[in-house]
C-alpha positions in Angstrom: 0.8 -24.2 -11.1 4.0 -24.4 -13.1 6.2 -23.8 -10.0 3.9 -25.2 -7.3 3.2 -28.5 -9.0 6.8 -29.3 -9.4 7.4 -29.8 -13.1 10.9 -31.2 -13.7 13.3 -29.1 -15.8 12.8 -31.6 -18.7 9.0 -31.3 -18.5 9.2 -27.5 -18.2 11.5 -27.1 -21.2 9.7 -29.6 -23.3 6.3 -27.9 -22.9 4.7 -26.5 -26.0 5.3 -22.7 -25.9 1.6 -22.0 -26.2 0.8 -24.3 -23.3 3.6 -22.7 -21.2 2.1 -19.3 -21.9 -1.4 -20.4 -20.9 0.0 -21.9 -17.7 1.8 -18.7 -16.9 -1.4 -16.7 -17.5 -3.3 -19.1 -15.3 -0.6 -18.8 -12.6 -0.6 -15.0 -12.7 -4.3 -14.1 -13.1 -6.7 -17.0 -12.6 -5.4 -19.3 -9.8 -6.9 -18.2 -6.5 -3.5 -18.3 -4.8 -1.8 -16.3 -7.5 0.2 -13.2 -6.7 -2.3 -10.7 -8.0 -5.2 -12.3 -6.2 -3.3 -12.3 -2.9 -2.2 -8.7 -3.4 -5.8 -7.6 -4.2 -6.9 -9.3 -1.0 -4.2 -7.7 1.1 -4.6 -4.2 -0.5 -8.4 -4.2 0.0 -8.0 -5.4 3.6 -5.5 -2.6 4.4 -7.7 -0.1 2.5 -10.9 -0.9 4.4 -9.0 -1.0 7.8 -7.5 2.4 7.1 -10.8 3.9 5.8 -12.7 2.7 8.9 -10.2 4.5 11.2 -12.1 7.3 13.0 -9.0 9.5 13.3 -8.7 10.2 9.6 -9.8 13.5 8.2 -12.3 13.5 5.4 -9.7 14.8 2.9 -7.2 12.1 4.0 -10.0 9.5 3.6 -10.7 10.7 0.1 -7.0 10.7 -0.9 -6.3 7.0 0.0 -6.4 4.5 -2.8 -6.2 0.7 -2.9 -3.1 1.0 -5.0 -1.3 2.7 -2.1 -1.2 -0.7 -0.4 0.2 -2.5 -3.4 3.8 -3.0 -2.2 4.6 -5.4 -5.0 3.3 -3.1 -7.7 1.4 -5.9 -9.4 -2.1 -4.4 -9.5 -1.3 -1.9 -12.2 -1.0 -4.1 -15.2 -0.7 -1.3 -17.8 3.1 -1.6 -17.8 5.5 -4.5 -18.1 8.0 -5.2 -15.4 10.8 -3.6 -17.4 8.7 -0.5 -18.1 7.9 -0.2 -14.4 11.6 -0.4 -13.6 12.4 2.3 -16.1 9.7 4.6 -14.8 10.9 4.0 -11.2 14.5 4.8 -12.2 13.4 7.9 -14.1 11.4 9.2 -11.0 14.5 8.4 -8.8 16.7 10.5 -11.1 14.2 13.4 -11.2 13.9 13.4 -7.4 17.7 13.4 -7.1 17.9 16.3 -9.6 15.2 18.2 -7.7 17.0 17.6 -4.4 20.3 18.9 -5.8 18.6 22.0 -7.3 16.8 22.8 -4.0 20.1 22.5 -2.1 21.7 24.8 -4.6 18.9 27.3 -4.3 19.1 27.2 -0.5 22.9 27.8 -0.6 22.5 30.6 -3.1 19.8 32.3 -1.0 21.9 31.9 2.1 25.0 33.5 0.4 23.0 36.3 -1.2 21.2 36.9 2.1 24.5 37.9 3.8 25.5 41.5 3.3 29.0 42.9 3.6 30.5 39.5 4.4 28.7 39.3 7.7 
């Protein structure tokens, strides 16, 4: 509502902070065209389309979650945006460290596998 209704910059900056917070909550969670509502709709549509696919194995069908289709990462509201970014960066660093370690292990095994320089 704040962005869609076209508040001028003066109106926006002159709003009472409590009113602005309430409008932001309304925009994010209550308004039917809000981001979370649209993502819920999209994620459930994709989930049910995938589940109804006859080619899925039973274990694959059990492993699929609605959150798998949340490409904006807005359905999990436990973390703030900054915390989500920090977790994503930490996972990226861990994956990179694991990749480097696995490459090092592969090189070590290849070198130790050769005998007498052959």
